[in-house]
C-alpha positions in Angstrom: 3.1 33.9 -6.1 0.3 31.3 -5.7 1.1 27.6 -5.9 0.3 26.1 -9.3 -0.5 22.5 -10.0 0.2 21.2 -6.5 -0.1 17.5 -6.0 -0.5 16.6 -2.3 0.8 13.2 -1.3 0.1 12.0 2.3 2.1 9.3 3.9 4.9 10.8 1.8 7.7 9.5 4.1 6.4 6.0 4.1 6.8 3.0 1.8 4.2 3.6 -0.9 4.2 7.4 -0.5 7.9 7.8 -0.9 7.9 5.7 -4.0 5.2 7.8 -5.5 7.2 11.0 -4.7 10.1 9.4 -6.5 8.0 8.7 -9.6 6.4 12.1 -9.6 9.8 13.8 -9.1 11.2 12.2 -12.2 7.9 12.1 -14.3 6.8 14.2 -17.2 4.3 16.3 -15.1 5.1 19.9 -14.2 3.9 20.0 -10.7 4.9 21.1 -7.2 4.9 18.2 -4.7 3.5 18.8 -1.3 4.7 16.0 1.0 2.5 15.3 4.1 3.5 13.1 7.0 4.5 13.3 10.7 7.9 14.9 11.5 8.7 11.6 13.3 8.0 9.5 10.2 10.1 11.9 8.0 13.1 11.6 10.3 12.7 7.9 10.9 12.6 6.9 7.2 14.9 9.5 5.7 13.2 8.9 2.4 12.2 12.5 1.5 15.8 13.7 1.7 16.3 12.0 -1.7 13.8 14.2 -3.6 13.0 17.8 -4.4 9.7 18.6 -2.8 8.1 22.0 -2.8 7.0 21.8 0.8 6.6 19.5 3.7 3.3 19.8 5.7 2.7 18.1 9.0 -0.4 15.9 8.8 -2.4 17.8 11.4 -1.7 21.1 9.7 -2.9 19.8 6.3 -6.7 20.5 6.5 -6.1 24.2 7.2 -3.3 24.4 4.5 -5.7 22.9 2.0 -8.4 25.5 2.6 -5.8 28.3 2.4 -4.4 26.9 -0.9 -7.5 25.3 -2.5 -7.1 27.1 -5.8 -3.5 25.8 -6.3 -4.3 22.1 -5.5 -4.6 19.8 -8.4 -5.2 16.5 -6.6 -4.8 14.6 -3.3 -3.1 11.2 -3.3 -3.8 9.9 0.2 -1.5 7.1 1.2 -1.1 8.0 4.9 -2.6 5.6 7.4 -1.9 3.5 10.5 -1.1 0.2 8.7 -0.3 -1.9 11.8 -2.5 -5.0 11.6 -1.9 -5.8 15.2 -3.1 -2.4 16.5 -5.9 -2.8 19.1 -6.8 0.8 19.9 -10.0 1.3 17.9 -10.3 5.0 18.6 -6.8 5.6 17.4 -7.3 3.5 14.2 -10.6 5.2 13.3 -9.2 8.7 14.0 -6.2 8.0 11.7 -7.8 5.9 8.9 -11.4 7.0 8.8 -11.9 10.5 10.2 -8.7 12.0 8.6 -9.6 10.5 5.3 -13.1 11.9 5.5 -11.6 15.4 6.0 -9.6 15.1 2.8 -12.7 13.7 1.0 -14.8 16.6 2.0 -12.2 19.1 0.8 -11.8 17.4 -2.6 -15.6 17.1 -3.0 -16.2 20.8 -2.0 -13.4 22.1 -4.3 -13.8 19.5 -7.1 -10.3 18.0 -6.8 -9.2 14.5 -7.8 -8.7 12.1 -4.9 -6.9 8.7 -4.9 -6.7 6.9 -1.6 -5.3 3.7 -0.2 -7.9 1.2 0.8 -6.6 -2.4 1.4 -7.0 -6.0 0.6 -7.3 -6.4 4.4 -11.0 -5.5 3.9 -11.6 -8.9 2.4 -10.8 -10.7 5.7 -10.3 -14.5 5.4 -11.5 -14.4 1.8 -14.7 -16.4 2.4 -16.6 -13.7 0.6 -14.1 -13.6 -2.3 -11.8 -10.9 -3.6 -14.0 -9.3 -6.1 -14.0 -5.5 -6.1 -17.4 -5.4 -7.7 -19.0 -7.2 -4.7 -20.9 -5.3 -1.9 -18.2 -4.3 0.6 -20.7 -4.3 3.4 -20.6 -8.1 3.2 -16.9 -8.3 3.9 -15.6 -9.2 7.4 -12.1 -7.9 8.0 -9.9 -9.8 10.5 -8.4 -6.8 12.2 -9.0 -3.1 13.1 -6.8 -2.0 10.2 -9.0 -3.7 7.6 -12.1 -2.6 9.5 -11.1 1.0 9.4 -10.5 0.8 5.6 -13.8 -0.9 5.1 -15.7 1.8 7.0 -14.2 4.5 4.7 -15.0 2.5 1.6 -18.6 2.2 2.6 -18.7 6.0 3.4 -17.3 6.9 0.0 -19.8 4.7 -1.9 -22.7 6.3 0.0 -21.8 9.9 -0.9 -23.6 12.0 -3.5 -21.0 14.9 -3.2 -17.8 13.4 -4.4 -14.4 14.5 -5.6 -13.8 15.2 -9.3 -12.8 11.6 -9.9 -12.0 9.3 -7.0 -10.5 5.8 -6.5 -10.1 3.7 -3.4 -7.3 1.3 -4.2 -7.3 -2.1 -2.5 -3.6 -2.9 -2.4 -2.7 -6.5 -1.9 0.7 -7.6 -0.6 3.1 -4.8 -1.6 6.9 -5.2 -1.5 9.8 -3.2 -2.7 12.5 -0.6 -2.0 12.0 2.0 0.8 10.1 -0.3 3.1 13.0 -1.0 5.5 11.8 1.5 8.1 8.5 -0.5 8.6 10.1 -3.0 11.0 7.8 -5.9 11.7 5.2 -4.6 9.2 7.7 -4.7 6.3 7.1 -7.3 3.6 8.3 -10.9 3.8 10.7 -10.0 0.9 12.5 -7.6 3.1 12.5 -10.0 6.1 13.7 -12.8 3.9 16.7 -10.7 2.7 17.7 -9.8 6.3 17.3 -13.4 7.5 19.3 -14.9 4.7 22.1 -12.3 5.2 22.1 -12.8 9.0 21.6 -16.5 9.4 21.5 -18.2 5.9 17.9 -19.3 6.4 14.3 -17.9 6.1 11.7 -18.4 8.9 8.1 -18.9 7.7 5.0 -19.5 9.8 3.8 -23.1 10.2 0.3 -23.8 8.9 -2.4 -24.5 11.4 -5.0 -25.3 8.8 -5.7 -28.8 7.4 -4.7 -29.3 3.8 -2.4 -26.3 3.7 1.3 -27.3 4.1 3.8 -25.2 6.0 4.8 -22.3 3.7 1.8 -23.1 1.5 -0.1 -20.0 2.6 -0.7 -17.9 -0.5 -0.8 -14.2 -1.1 -1.1 -11.9 -4.2 2.4 -10.3 -3.9 2.7 -7.1 -6.0 5.9 -5.1 -6.7 5.9 -1.5 -5.6 6.6 -0.3 -9.2 3.3 -1.9 -10.3 1.5 -0.2 -7.4 2.9 3.2 -8.3 1.9 2.7 -11.9 -1.7 1.9 -10.9 -1.9 4.9 -8.5 -0.6 7.3 -11.2 -3.0 5.8 -13.7 -5.9 6.8 -11.5 -4.3 10.1 -10.7 -4.2 10.9 -14.5 -7.2 9.0 -15.9 -10.4 10.6 -17.1 -12.8 11.2 -14.3 -15.3 8.7 -15.8 -12.7 5.9 -15.4 -11.8 7.0 -11.9 -14.8 6.3 -9.7 -15.1 3.6 -7.1 -13.1 0.8 -5.5 -10.4 -1.0 -7.4 -8.2 -4.0 -6.6 -4.5 -3.4 -7.1 -2.9 -6.9 -7.3 -1.5 -9.1 -9.9 -4.4 -11.6 -10.0 -2.0 -14.5 -9.2 -1.5 -16.0 -5.7 1.9 -17.4 -4.9 3.1 -19.3 -1.8 5.4 -17.9 0.9 7.7 -20.8 0.0 7.8 -19.4 -3.6 8.7 -16.0 -2.2 11.5 -17.4 0.0 12.9 -19.4 -2.8 12.9 -16.3 -5.0 14.8 -14.5 -2.3 17.5 -17.3 -2.1 17.8 -17.3 -5.9 18.3 -13.5 -5.9 21.1 -13.8 -3.4 22.5 -16.9 -5.2 22.1 -19.0 -2.0 20.9 -22.6 -1.4 17.4 -22.5 0.1 17.1 -23.2 3.8 13.6 -22.7 5.2 12.7 -23.0 8.9 9.0 -23.2 9.9 8.1 -21.6 13.2 4.8 -21.3 15.2 2.5 -18.4 14.4 2.6 -15.6 17.0 -0.4 -15.5 19.3 -1.3 -11.9 18.2 -1.8 -13.1 14.6 -3.8 -16.3 15.3 -7.3 -16.0 13.9 -6.3 -12.7 12.1 -4.0 -14.1 9.5 -5.0 -14.3 5.8 -4.2 -17.7 4.4 -5.1 -16.8 0.8 -5.4 -13.6 -1.2 -5.8 -13.1 -4.9 -7.1 -10.0 -6.6 -9.6 -9.9 -9.4 -8.2 -7.5 -11.9 -11.1 -7.1 -14.4 -12.2 -3.7 -13.0 -8.6 -2.4 -12.9 -8.1 -3.4 -16.5 -11.5 -2.0 -17.6 -10.4 1.4 -16.2 -7.7 1.5 -18.9 -4.7 0.3 -16.9 -2.7 -1.8 -19.4 0.7 -2.2 -17.8 2.0 -5.7 -17.2 2.9 -6.8 -13.7 6.3 -8.0 -12.6 6.5 -11.7 -11.9 7.3 -12.6 -8.3 10.8 -13.8 -9.3 11.6 -10.6 -11.3 10.2 -8.3 -8.6 12.0 -10.0 -5.7 15.3 -10.0 -7.6 15.0 -6.2 -8.3 13.8 -5.5 -4.8 16.6 -7.4 -3.1 19.3 -5.8 -5.3 18.0 -2.4 -4.0 18.2 -3.4 -0.4 22.0 -3.8 -0.2 24.8 -6.3 -0.1 24.7 -10.0 -1.1 28.0 -10.9 0.6 26.8 -11.4 4.2 27.5 -7.8 5.5 24.8 -5.4 6.5 
């Protein structure tokens, strides 16, 4: 029997991908979920063991699988990428984040499938050109190879005349939430705050090396994973006319890292103790001091769901991580 209504989710064993699998597994759609990732990622995170998926496809086998099952594919939700902002191997980054995404784009364009892919707020660099998703992305100057690779694909997508049947490149801002523990150093500061409070009773934040910005005063647009999943599924389901182009996915409100740390202490019912430490050498000159999404384009597409406040999102997130009594 041929596959029917297959939704392909890449990066399925990762943070955002596994939360999408969770939402699709329990959602109203009758679909067969095709989870795509590396076997190593699947084993390391363990996330996919929680859900009923129709099949797991190794990422390098996906292009051939898609061609063999094109008639059964409904859409491709491409969340897979190398998201390490300290990666210095340009060839590796471009192979994973540009060339692989282009393969999926070409399939969706040729077979008229919906495609939603993960871009990133890292494309905005230091923010000197703003955070407006209607601005020319060619003017942006990312601070690292990760942001550069995402920008290259955004520019490619905007130049194409042959496109998927509806497509959206989503510029995620600072996402946090359940199922990110496996990311290690690249996990959100919410996760690191929880671990640090449980282990030592304090949170370590980077000192500021910019005049006028106090230690802990660096600001980011922190967005809870449930809000990100809602936005991705909105573009997955929206009419094709509303699903075309680049869209910021952030709350539109910047909050300080000190705010985040205090929210973590409150969630754990602990007295705040914050220690400010020097920024690592590999982040100097490549660290965003401020991010804040414009959300007009997201709202104009028909996305109406409210965003979690930082305090509410952190509280729910930390409760999902585990104990509050000092044991891990």
